[in-house]
C-alpha positions in Angstrom: -34.2 31.1 -48.7 -30.4 31.4 -49.0 -30.1 33.7 -46.0 -32.3 31.3 -43.9 -30.3 28.3 -45.1 -27.0 30.0 -44.3 -28.1 31.0 -40.8 -29.4 27.5 -40.1 -26.0 26.0 -41.3 -24.0 28.3 -39.0 -26.3 27.7 -36.0 -26.0 23.9 -36.6 -22.2 24.1 -36.9 -21.9 26.3 -33.8 -24.2 24.1 -31.8 -22.2 21.0 -32.6 -18.9 22.7 -31.9 -20.1 24.0 -28.5 -21.5 20.6 -27.7 -18.1 19.0 -28.4 -16.3 21.5 -26.3 -18.7 21.0 -23.4 -18.4 17.2 -23.7 -14.6 17.3 -23.6 -14.8 19.5 -20.5 -17.3 17.2 -18.8 -15.1 14.1 -19.5 -12.0 15.9 -18.3 -13.7 17.0 -15.0 -15.0 13.5 -14.3 -11.7 11.8 -15.1 -9.8 14.3 -12.9 -12.3 13.8 -10.0 -11.8 10.0 -10.2 -8.0 10.3 -10.0 -8.2 12.8 -7.1 -10.6 10.6 -5.1 -8.1 7.7 -5.4 -5.2 9.9 -4.5 -6.9 11.1 -1.3 -8.3 7.7 -0.3 -4.9 6.0 -0.7 -3.4 8.5 1.7 -6.3 8.2 4.2 -6.0 4.4 4.0 -2.3 4.6 4.7 -3.1 6.2 8.1 -5.4 3.4 9.1 -2.9 1.3 11.0 -2.0 4.1 13.4 -4.9 3.0 15.7 -2.4 0.9 17.7 -0.6 4.1 18.7 -3.2 4.6 21.5 -2.2 2.1 24.2 -4.5 0.2 26.6 -4.2 3.0 29.1 -5.4 5.5 26.5 -2.1 7.3 26.2 -0.2 7.9 23.0 2.8 5.6 22.5 5.5 7.5 20.6 7.6 4.4 20.1 4.7 2.5 18.5 4.1 5.5 16.3 7.7 5.6 15.1 7.5 1.9 14.3 4.3 2.4 12.4 5.7 5.4 10.5 8.8 3.6 9.4 6.8 0.7 7.8 7.5 0.8 4.1 4.0 -0.4 3.3 2.9 3.2 3.2 5.2 3.8 0.2 4.9 7.0 -1.7 1.3 7.6 -0.5 2.4 8.8 3.0 5.7 10.7 2.8 5.8 12.1 6.4 3.7 11.5 9.5 3.1 13.7 12.5 1.7 12.5 15.9 -0.5 15.2 17.5 -1.5 15.3 21.1 -4.5 17.1 22.7 -3.5 19.3 25.7 -5.6 21.7 27.7 -4.3 24.9 29.1 -4.0 23.4 32.6 -1.9 20.5 31.2 0.4 22.7 29.2 3.2 23.2 31.8 3.4 19.5 32.6 3.4 18.6 28.8 6.2 21.1 28.1 8.3 19.6 30.9 7.8 16.2 29.5 8.9 17.0 26.0 11.6 19.4 27.1 10.3 22.2 24.7 7.7 24.9 24.5 4.4 24.6 22.6 5.1 26.9 19.7 3.4 28.7 16.7 4.7 30.6 13.7 4.9 34.3 14.0 4.4 36.8 11.1 8.1 36.3 10.0 7.8 32.5 10.0 9.7 32.0 13.2 8.7 29.5 15.9 7.7 31.4 19.1 5.9 30.3 22.3 2.2 29.8 21.7 -0.3 32.1 23.4 -2.5 30.4 25.9 -5.7 28.9 24.5 -8.2 26.5 26.0 -6.8 23.6 24.0 -3.5 23.0 22.2 -2.7 20.4 19.6 1.1 20.0 19.9 3.1 17.7 17.7 4.7 14.8 19.7 6.7 13.2 16.9 7.4 13.6 13.2 8.7 10.7 11.1 11.0 11.2 9.2 12.0 14.3 11.2 13.5 16.5 8.5 13.6 19.5 10.8 15.7 17.7 13.5 13.1 17.9 16.2 12.0 21.5 15.6 8.5 20.3 14.8 8.0 18.7 18.3 5.7 21.0 20.3 4.4 22.9 17.2 0.7 23.7 17.8 -0.9 22.0 14.7 -4.2 23.6 15.5 -3.0 27.2 15.8 -3.3 27.7 12.0 -7.0 28.2 10.9 -6.6 25.8 8.0 -5.1 23.0 10.1 -7.5 23.7 12.9 -10.5 23.2 10.5 -9.3 19.8 9.4 -8.7 18.7 13.0 -12.2 19.8 14.0 -13.6 17.9 11.0 -11.7 14.7 12.0 -12.8 15.1 15.6 -16.5 15.7 14.6 -16.7 12.7 12.2 -14.4 10.3 14.1 -12.8 9.6 10.7 -10.2 10.9 8.3 -10.6 14.4 7.0 -8.9 16.6 4.4 -8.3 20.3 4.6 -6.9 23.2 2.6 -3.4 24.1 1.5 -0.6 24.6 4.1 3.1 25.2 3.8 5.6 22.7 5.2 9.4 23.3 5.8 10.6 20.8 3.2 11.4 20.5 -0.5 7.9 18.9 -1.0 6.3 22.4 -1.1 2.7 23.2 -0.2 0.5 20.2 0.9 -3.1 19.5 1.6 -3.5 18.3 5.2 -4.9 14.8 5.8 -5.8 14.0 9.5 -7.0 10.8 11.1 -8.2 10.8 14.7 -6.9 8.3 17.2 -9.6 6.9 19.4 -9.3 5.4 22.9 -11.3 2.5 24.3 -14.3 4.7 25.0 -14.3 5.9 21.3 -13.1 9.3 22.4 -10.5 11.2 20.4 -7.2 10.9 22.2 -5.0 12.4 19.5 -4.4 12.6 15.7 -2.0 11.4 13.0 -1.5 13.8 10.1 0.2 13.9 6.8 0.1 15.9 3.6 -0.6 15.3 -0.1 1.8 17.4 -2.1 -0.1 20.0 -4.2 2.3 19.1 -7.1 0.8 15.6 -7.0 -2.7 16.8 -7.2 -1.7 19.1 -10.0 -0.3 16.1 -11.9 -3.6 14.3 -11.5 -5.8 17.0 -12.8 -3.4 17.8 -15.7 -3.4 14.1 -16.7 -7.2 14.4 -17.3 -7.1 17.4 -19.6 -6.5 16.7 -23.3 -7.6 20.0 -24.9 -5.5 22.5 -23.1 -8.5 24.0 -21.3 -7.9 25.7 -17.9 -8.6 23.4 -15.0 -8.8 24.0 -11.3 -9.2 22.0 -8.1 -11.1 24.1 -5.5 -12.4 23.7 -2.0 -15.4 26.0 -1.8 -14.0 29.2 -3.2 -10.3 28.4 -2.3 -8.0 27.3 -5.1 -6.0 24.1 -4.2 -4.3 23.3 -7.5 -4.5 24.3 -11.1 -5.4 27.5 -12.9 -7.2 30.7 -11.8 -10.4 30.6 -13.8 -11.7 33.9 -15.2 -15.3 33.0 -14.7 -15.8 30.0 -12.5 -19.6 30.1 -12.9 -19.1 29.3 -16.6 -16.9 26.3 -15.9 -17.9 22.6 -16.1 -17.8 21.1 -12.6 -17.4 17.6 -11.1 -17.6 16.9 -7.4 -14.7 15.1 -5.7 -15.8 12.6 -3.0 -13.2 13.1 -0.3 -13.5 12.7 3.5 -15.1 15.8 5.1 -14.3 18.0 2.2 -16.2 19.9 -0.5 -13.8 19.7 -3.4 -14.7 20.3 -7.0 -12.9 20.1 -10.3 -13.7 23.0 -12.6 -12.8 22.9 -16.3 -13.1 26.3 -18.1 -13.9 26.7 -21.8 -11.0 26.3 -24.1 -10.5 28.2 -27.3 -13.9 28.6 -29.1 -14.6 26.9 -32.4 -13.6 28.7 -35.6 -16.8 29.3 -37.6 -15.3 31.2 -40.5 -15.2 28.0 -42.6 -18.8 27.3 -41.7 -19.9 30.7 -43.0 -18.1 30.1 -46.3 -19.5 26.7 -46.8 -23.0 27.7 -45.8 -23.0 30.7 -48.3 -24.1 28.5 -51.3 -27.8 27.9 -52.0 -27.3 24.1 -52.2 -25.6 24.1 -48.7 -28.6 26.2 -47.5 -31.0 23.6 -48.6 -28.9 20.8 -47.1 -28.6 22.7 -43.9 -32.4 23.0 -43.6 -32.8 19.3 -44.3 -30.1 18.6 -41.7 -32.1 20.3 -39.0 -35.0 18.0 -39.7 -32.8 14.9 -39.9 -30.9 15.8 -36.7 -34.2 16.2 -34.8 -35.4 12.8 -36.0 -32.1 11.1 -35.1 -32.1 12.8 -31.7 -35.4 11.1 -30.9 -34.2 7.7 -32.1 -30.9 8.0 -30.2 -32.4 9.1 -27.0 -33.5 5.7 -25.9 -30.1 4.2 -26.9 -28.2 6.9 -25.1 -30.1 6.1 -21.8 -29.1 2.4 -22.2 -25.5 3.4 -23.0 -25.4 5.7 -19.9 -26.5 2.8 -17.7 -23.7 0.6 -19.2 -21.1 3.4 -18.7 -22.1 3.9 -15.1 -21.8 0.1 -14.5 -18.4 0.0 -16.1 -17.3 3.0 -14.1 -18.2 1.2 -10.9 -16.3 -1.9 -12.1 -13.2 0.1 -13.0 -13.3 1.7 -9.5 -13.0 -1.8 -8.1 -9.9 -2.4 -10.3 -8.5 0.9 -9.2 -9.0 -0.2 -5.6 -7.0 -3.4 -6.3 -4.2 -1.3 -7.9 -4.1 0.9 -4.8 -3.7 -2.2 -2.6 -1.2 -4.0 -4.8 2.2 -4.3 -3.3 4.4 -6.1 -5.9 4.6 -5.9 -9.6 2.9 -9.3 -9.7 0.0 -8.0 -7.7 -0.4 -5.1 -10.1 -0.4 -7.4 -13.1 -2.9 -9.7 -11.4 -5.3 -6.8 -10.8 -5.2 -5.8 -14.4 -5.1 -9.1 -16.2 -7.6 -10.8 -14.0 -10.2 -8.1 -13.4 -9.9 -5.3 -16.0 -11.4 -7.3 -19.0 -14.6 -8.0 -17.2 -14.8 -4.4 -16.0 -14.7 -2.9 -19.5 -16.3 -5.7 -21.5 -13.0 -6.8 -23.1 -11.5 -10.2 -24.1 -8.2 -9.9 -22.3 -5.6 -7.5 -20.9 -1.8 -7.8 -21.3 0.8 -5.9 -19.3 4.1 -5.5 -21.0 7.2 -3.5 -19.8 10.5 -2.7 -21.5 13.5 -4.6 -20.2 17.0 -3.3 -20.1 17.7 -4.6 -23.7 14.8 -2.5 -25.0 12.5 -5.5 -25.5 8.9 -5.9 -24.3 8.5 -8.4 -21.5 4.9 -9.5 -21.5 2.9 -10.7 -18.4 -0.3 -12.3 -19.4 -2.8 -14.6 -17.8 -6.4 -15.7 -18.5 -9.0 -13.6 -16.6 -9.9 -15.1 -13.2 -13.5 -15.6 -14.3 -12.4 -18.1 -17.0 -10.8 -20.2 -14.3 -13.8 -20.4 -12.0 -11.9 -18.4 -9.4 -13.7 -16.4 -6.7 -13.1 -12.8 -5.7 -9.7 -12.4 -4.1 -8.2 -15.7 -5.4 -5.7 -13.9 -7.6 -3.4 -13.1 -4.7 -0.4 -15.3 -4.5 -0.8 -17.0 -7.9 2.3 -17.1 -10.1 2.8 -14.4 -12.7 5.5 -15.0 -15.3 7.0 -12.6 -17.8 8.1 -13.7 -21.3 10.1 -11.5 -23.7 8.4 -10.9 -27.0 10.2 -12.6 -29.9 9.8 -9.5 -32.1 11.3 -6.0 -31.8 9.0 -3.0 -31.1 10.7 -0.8 -33.7 8.1 0.5 -36.1 5.2 -1.0 -34.1 2.0 0.6 -32.7 3.6 0.2 -29.3 6.7 2.3 -30.3 4.4 5.0 -31.6 2.2 5.1 -28.5 5.3 5.3 -26.2 6.9 8.0 -28.4 3.8 10.1 -28.5 2.8 9.3 -24.9 -0.7 8.8 -26.2 -2.9 5.7 -26.5 -3.6 4.0 -29.8 -7.3 3.0 -30.4 -7.5 0.3 -33.1 -11.1 -0.6 -33.9 -10.2 -3.6 -36.2 -7.3 -5.8 -37.2 -6.7 -3.5 -40.1 -5.2 -1.1 -37.6 -2.3 -3.4 -36.9 -2.0 -5.4 -40.1 1.6 -6.5 -40.5 2.5 -5.4 -36.9 3.8 -8.5 -35.1 4.0 -6.8 -31.7 0.3 -5.7 -31.8 -0.6 -9.1 -33.1 1.0 -10.7 -30.1 -0.8 -8.3 -27.7 -4.2 -8.7 -29.4 -4.1 -12.5 -29.6 -7.4 -13.5 -31.2 -9.0 -10.1 -30.5 -10.6 -8.0 -33.2 -10.0 -4.6 -31.6 -7.2 -3.3 -29.4 -6.4 -0.4 -27.1 -2.7 0.3 -26.4 -2.2 2.5 -23.4 1.3 3.7 -22.6 2.5 3.1 -19.0 5.0 5.8 -18.1 6.0 6.5 -14.5 9.4 6.9 -12.8 11.5 4.0 -14.2 8.5 2.2 -15.7 8.1 2.2 -19.5 5.5 -0.2 -21.0 2.0 -0.6 -22.2 -1.3 -2.0 -21.1 -3.0 -3.7 -24.1 -6.7 -4.3 -23.9 -8.2 -6.5 -26.7 -11.9 -7.0 -27.5 -13.6 -10.0 -29.1 -15.4 -8.1 -31.8 -14.8 -4.9 -33.9 -15.1 -2.1 -31.4 -15.5 1.7 -31.6 -13.9 3.4 -28.6 -16.3 6.2 -27.4 -15.0 9.3 -25.7 -16.1 8.2 -22.2 -14.6 4.7 -22.7 -11.3 6.3 -23.8 -11.2 8.6 -20.7 -12.0 5.5 -18.5 -9.2 3.4 -19.9 -6.7 6.3 -19.8 -7.5 6.8 -16.1 -6.7 3.1 -15.5 -3.5 3.5 -17.5 -2.3 6.3 -15.3 -3.1 4.3 -12.1 -1.5 1.2 -13.5 1.7 3.0 -14.3 1.9 4.5 -10.8 1.2 1.1 -9.2 3.9 -0.6 -11.3 6.4 2.0 -10.3 5.5 1.4 -6.6 5.6 -2.3 -7.2 9.1 -2.2 -8.6 10.3 -0.3 -5.5 8.6 -2.9 -3.3 10.0 -5.9 -5.3 13.5 -4.4 -5.0 13.3 -3.8 -1.3 11.6 -7.1 -0.7 14.4 -9.0 -2.5 17.1 -7.1 -0.7 15.5 -7.6 2.7 15.0 -11.3 2.2 18.6 -11.7 1.1 19.8 -9.6 4.0 17.7 -11.6 6.5 18.8 -15.0 5.1 22.5 -13.8 5.3 21.9 -12.7 8.9 20.5 -16.1 10.0 23.0 -18.9 10.9 24.5 -20.8 7.9 24.4 -24.0 9.9 23.2 -25.1 13.3 25.7 -26.7 15.7 26.0 -30.5 15.9 25.2 -31.5 19.5 25.8 -34.8 21.3 22.6 -35.7 23.0 20.3 -33.6 21.0 19.3 -32.9 17.3 18.5 -29.3 16.3 16.8 -28.1 13.1 15.2 -24.8 12.0 13.3 -23.2 9.2 12.7 -19.6 8.1 10.1 -18.8 5.4 9.2 -15.2 4.2 5.6 -14.4 3.4 4.6 -15.5 -0.1 2.2 -12.5 -0.6 0.3 -9.7 1.0 3.1 -8.4 3.2 6.8 -7.4 3.2 9.5 -9.5 4.7 9.4 -9.3 8.5 11.9 -9.6 11.3 11.6 -13.3 12.4 14.9 -14.9 13.3 16.4 -17.8 15.2 19.8 -18.9 16.5 21.4 -21.9 18.3 24.7 -21.6 20.2 26.7 -24.3 21.8 27.7 -22.8 25.2 30.0 -25.7 26.3 30.0 -29.4 26.1 26.9 -29.7 28.3 24.6 -26.8 27.3 23.0 -25.4 24.1 21.3 -22.0 23.9 18.2 -21.7 21.6 16.7 -18.3 20.6 13.7 -17.4 18.5 12.6 -13.8 18.1 10.2 -11.5 16.1 11.0 -7.8 15.4 8.0 -5.5 14.9 7.8 -4.0 11.4 8.7 -5.1 7.9 11.4 -4.7 5.2 15.0 -3.6 5.6 14.1 -1.8 8.8 13.1 -5.0 10.5 15.8 -7.1 8.9 18.5 -4.7 10.1 17.1 -4.6 13.6 17.0 -8.4 13.6 20.7 -8.6 12.7 21.7 -6.2 15.5 19.6 -8.1 18.0 21.2 -11.4 17.0 24.7 -9.9 17.4 23.7 -8.5 20.8 22.6 -12.0 22.0 25.8 -13.6 20.8 27.8 -11.0 22.8 25.8 -11.3 26.0 26.0 -15.1 26.2 29.7 -14.8 26.5 29.1 -13.5 30.0 26.1 -15.4 31.2 24.1 -18.5 30.2 21.1 -17.7 32.4 18.0 -17.0 30.1 16.6 -14.5 32.5 19.7 -12.5 32.8 20.2 -12.6 29.0 16.8 -11.2 28.4 17.2 -8.5 31.1 20.4 -7.4 29.5 18.8 -7.2 26.1 15.7 -5.5 27.5 17.9 -2.7 28.9 19.8 -2.3 25.7 17.0 -2.6 23.2 16.2 1.2 23.1 19.7 1.8 21.8 19.0 -0.5 18.8 17.0 1.4 16.2 13.6 -0.1 15.4 14.0 -3.0 17.9 11.4 -1.7 20.4 8.6 -4.2 21.2 10.5 -7.2 19.8 9.3 -10.5 21.2 11.8 -13.3 22.0 12.0 -16.7 23.8 15.4 -17.9 25.1 16.0 -21.5 26.1 19.0 -23.4 27.5 19.0 -27.2 27.4 21.2 -29.0 29.9 22.4 -32.0 27.8 23.7 -34.0 30.7 20.4 -33.9 32.7 17.7 -33.0 30.2 16.8 -29.8 32.2 15.1 -27.2 30.1 15.5 -23.6 31.4 13.6 -20.8 29.6 12.5 -17.2 29.8 10.3 -15.2 27.4 9.5 -11.5 26.5 6.1 -11.3 25.0 6.7 -14.3 22.7 4.5 -17.4 22.0 5.3 -20.1 24.6 7.5 -23.1 23.8 5.8 -26.5 23.1 7.0 -29.8 24.5 5.8 -33.0 22.9 6.8 -36.5 24.0 5.5 -39.9 24.9 3.6 -38.4 27.8 1.6 -36.1 25.6 2.1 -32.4 24.8 2.5 -29.3 27.0 2.4 -25.6 26.2 4.9 -23.9 28.5 2.7 -20.8 29.0 4.3 -19.4 32.2 4.6 -15.8 33.2 6.9 -13.7 31.1 8.3 -10.2 30.4 6.4 -7.9 28.2 7.9 -7.3 24.7 11.5 -5.8 24.9 11.7 -2.2 25.8 8.3 -1.9 27.3 9.5 -2.3 30.9 13.2 -1.7 30.8 14.0 -2.5 34.5 11.7 -5.6 34.9 13.0 -8.9 36.1 12.6 -11.8 33.6 10.9 -14.8 35.2 12.9 -18.0 34.7 11.2 -21.5 34.5 12.5 -25.0 34.5 11.3 -28.4 33.4 12.9 -31.8 32.9 12.8 -33.5 29.5 12.6 -37.2 29.0 14.6 -38.9 26.3 12.8 -38.5 22.9 11.0 -35.3 24.0 10.8 -32.6 21.3 10.8 -28.8 22.0 9.3 -26.5 19.4 10.1 -22.8 19.4 8.3 -20.6 16.8 7.1 -17.2 15.8 3.4 -16.1 15.6 3.4 -16.6 11.8 3.1 -20.3 12.5 0.0 -20.2 14.6 -1.7 -16.8 14.2 -4.8 -16.4 12.0 -6.8 -13.2 11.6 -10.1 -14.9 11.8 -9.6 -16.9 15.0 -8.3 -16.7 18.6 -4.6 -17.4 19.2 -5.4 -20.3 21.5 -6.9 -22.2 18.6 -3.6 -21.8 16.8 -1.7 -23.2 19.8 -4.0 -26.2 19.9 -3.6 -26.9 16.2 0.2 -26.7 16.6 0.1 -29.1 19.5 -2.1 -31.6 17.7 0.0 -31.6 14.5 3.3 -31.9 16.4 2.0 -34.8 18.5 0.9 -36.6 15.3 4.3 -36.1 13.6 6.4 -36.8 16.7 8.2 -39.8 15.1 9.8 -37.6 12.4 13.4 -36.4 12.9 13.7 -32.7 13.6 14.6 -31.8 10.0 11.6 -33.6 8.6 9.4 -32.3 11.5 10.4 -28.7 10.8 9.3 -28.9 7.2 6.1 -30.9 8.0 5.0 -28.4 10.7 5.4 -25.4 8.3 3.6 -27.2 5.4 0.8 -28.5 7.5 0.1 -25.3 9.5 0.8 -22.7 6.9 0.5 -23.7 3.2 2.7 -21.4 1.1 -0.3 -20.1 -0.9 -1.9 -18.9 2.4 1.1 -17.3 4.1 0.7 -13.6 4.8 3.4 -13.3 7.4 7.0 -14.6 7.7 7.7 -17.4 10.1 10.5 -19.1 11.9 10.5 -22.5 13.7 13.2 -24.2 15.7 12.9 -27.9 16.7 15.2 -29.8 19.1 14.9 -33.4 20.1 16.5 -34.4 23.4 18.2 -37.8 22.9 20.0 -38.2 26.2 23.7 -37.8 26.9 25.9 -39.9 24.7 29.6 -40.8 25.4 30.8 -39.5 22.1 31.3 -35.9 23.1 30.5 -32.9 21.0 
């Protein structure tokens, strides 16, 4: 009996220990797979806007590609982009003449040498940023088998594809290739854009998921991408990673086995033997009773996993720190069955600054209504020293508090929990971000292993998103300040006309753009009015805008003809970084006669409103600047009556994603005609508020209004 009881005790102890090890491995593999899926899909999504690189003629436009690649919206997800052409053997000579370089491949010594002739080449047309100073141009991306495989997958699926590990000549180290095809009007593949996910980043994602020190590997088939070489992959716990055109798996090998020596000693007694025998019977009965509950719990966990994936998607799309806080505070509680979520970050004084709002569901808000709503931070009135928060940050591990007893006397945790009866405190640590995500529950709550893994995954994503949001916020503030400084401090006072202008950056969903305006008094009888829009966002667009405004001010010293001004700018724009494809309208008003002389380059047409009605001056114009460098700018003329109002504006005032541009023009005309009696200052404000409410503004805008009042005798 004693021998049998001892054996049973050891078997039971070993079974439970092995089950625990396997459960940890399964959770680690699933968590790592979820993080990797988000990593890859963020990068693939960052390539989506490159579709515009294929022009209407089906050719690849390198300048548009460079503008797209310099857009800071891609952030850290896309570090470097390559534009790849598709060239047949017959087209090779003409292509090499055009780029001024050979199509090349790497030889056995890692040197670039002319590529051998093959039926099709995939040479690189442009790399942004070009760390190799042009050496990559002409490199045959498809010559390497790994790169060629991902190109073929992208061409076959007409969608983004990921490949294996390749080396790149930079400090980033090995990367996994991500390629997106560029389709022409016939849905045929015209070229590709490619980038790479650093293997070090993938390594970080899988290591974040492992808490037991077990070996873990990311593999593509039998090829190791990141992690450890496993002794026996067939014995590992596996989780599939859903990536475009890939067959990735996360493999978690067994860690150190359970120490059963203590189990043998305890099980040696006769009493323990009897208890062990009874335990076998009890475990069996409990297993049957718990089976039904486990199935219900599994369904709940799967539902929560899907909800958390939605939150993860919102975090991936979030631009600013406010967007990140909104995604967590408004949507995470419902996803995990919690009462509330609080985001708190450390300020420079070492205090927690808390951002908290009621979940969107409590406000009756619909999906997507969180964007643009104000998010305010308030410093906690109590220090974090000695609190649960300080411990979680110091250990870099979450705190799972199942009841208020876990934070009794802790003022910081009490502030974070509110009226909650259970609290999870997740450290947020990434780059310069130090803080916590606190999730409180309405009742006492036991945090299961799967739930802990799920919340930890959200914490990792939240920390990354906050770090990215801080970079965005800093750049956004700098760009707005730079742009406002580059706009005129005051508009000229003109006898015979009143001029007013407004600029307003986007309130959410985009970075600051390159909209601008200017008004220059040429002499006592003429005033020059300019409104323009630089392609792109952030400091790049703001800097280009400043250079263009300076160029205009220089050119008008030599000519006051709008057509000649635009032609001069059109020829110089390629020498101004990031100014390609700028749109602009240039107007000269003759104050003595009321003659309006104007010319445009791809810009929305001026609007004239007066007693006789309204007219959109949609006459022929140049294409955007730089597209046709030697083109002649058409010049048009029209007489104004006393009291007529001219409105110049950027597309942010009239354009809506869900409607035709003509509808925006009609709406502008109707509103301007209704408000014609307002003075230009009031009219500028009224047009902006009526046409683009601040809470709906996703693009920056500029508007310039001038009312012709007739020549007065007072001079200028």
